[in-house]
C-alpha positions in Angstrom: -15.7 6.6 3.3 -16.7 5.8 -0.1 -14.5 4.4 -2.6 -11.2 3.1 -1.6 -8.7 5.2 0.6 -5.4 4.2 1.8 -5.3 2.8 5.3 -2.1 2.9 7.7 -1.8 -0.4 9.2 -1.0 -0.4 12.4 -1.4 -4.4 13.7 1.9 -6.2 13.1 1.9 -9.2 10.0 2.0 -12.1 12.2 -1.8 -10.5 13.7 -2.7 -9.7 10.3 -1.9 -13.3 8.4 -2.9 -15.1 11.4 -7.0 -13.6 11.8 -7.0 -11.6 8.5 -8.0 -8.5 10.6 -5.6 -5.3 9.8 -6.2 -2.6 12.6 -4.9 0.7 11.6 -6.2 4.4 10.6 -7.8 5.0 7.8 -6.4 7.9 4.8 -8.1 10.7 2.9 -7.3 13.7 0.7 -10.3 15.3 2.1 -9.1 19.3 2.4 -11.4 20.3 5.3 -8.7 17.7 7.2 -6.3 20.5 7.7 -7.6 22.0 10.6 -8.0 19.0 12.2 -5.8 18.1 15.4 -5.7 14.6 14.8 -5.6 14.2 11.1 -1.9 14.2 10.3 -0.7 15.6 6.8 1.8 12.7 5.6 2.4 13.9 2.0 1.3 14.5 -1.1 -1.0 11.9 -3.3 -0.6 10.8 -6.4 -2.6 9.3 -9.1 -6.7 10.6 -9.8 -5.9 12.9 -6.0 -2.5 13.9 -6.9 -1.5 17.3 -5.1 -3.5 17.0 -3.1 -2.2 16.6 0.6 -3.1 12.8 2.1 -3.9 12.6 6.1 -4.1 10.1 8.0 -6.9 10.3 10.4 -5.6 9.6 14.0 -9.1 9.8 15.6 -11.1 7.4 13.5 -9.1 4.0 14.5 -10.6 0.9 12.4 -10.2 -3.4 11.6 -11.2 -5.4 9.2 -10.9 -8.4 7.1 -8.1 -7.8 4.4 -9.2 -11.0 2.8 -12.7 -10.3 2.6 -12.0 -7.1 1.5 -9.3 -8.1 -1.2 -7.0 -5.5 0.3 -3.8 -5.0 -0.8 -1.2 -2.9 -0.3 -0.3 0.9 -1.2 2.0 1.4 -3.9 4.5 3.5 -1.7 4.5 0.3 1.2 5.4 2.1 4.3 4.9 5.5 5.6 8.2 7.8 6.7 8.9 6.3 10.4 8.7 10.2 11.4 5.1 10.0 10.2 4.1 6.9 11.4 5.4 8.1 15.4 3.4 11.1 14.8 0.3 9.3 13.5 0.6 6.7 16.9 1.0 9.8 18.9 -1.7 11.6 18.0 -3.5 8.4 18.1 -2.1 8.0 21.6 -3.6 10.7 22.9 -7.0 9.5 22.6 -6.5 6.0 23.8 -3.7 6.7 25.9 -2.3 2.8 25.4 1.4 4.1 26.3 2.8 6.8 28.8 
């Protein structure tokens, strides 16, 4: 993924601060994800991508050093609880960590 993209952070703040790593799922507005069974539509984007549907890509878990990448919190701060739970459930279909 080129450019700056939002990222749904799954790892807890204490881990993130201690290790400077975040673990989570990338987000995109690429329209072809509408048919992707592992992409969760989470709302409408703002800014340059205003009006486009934003998707969490549950099949692409990633980790990175947020300090080196100079990452910062998204202006919306957090995903609503239902969309967060749905994203975690889709990820769990792949990695099967929770029963």
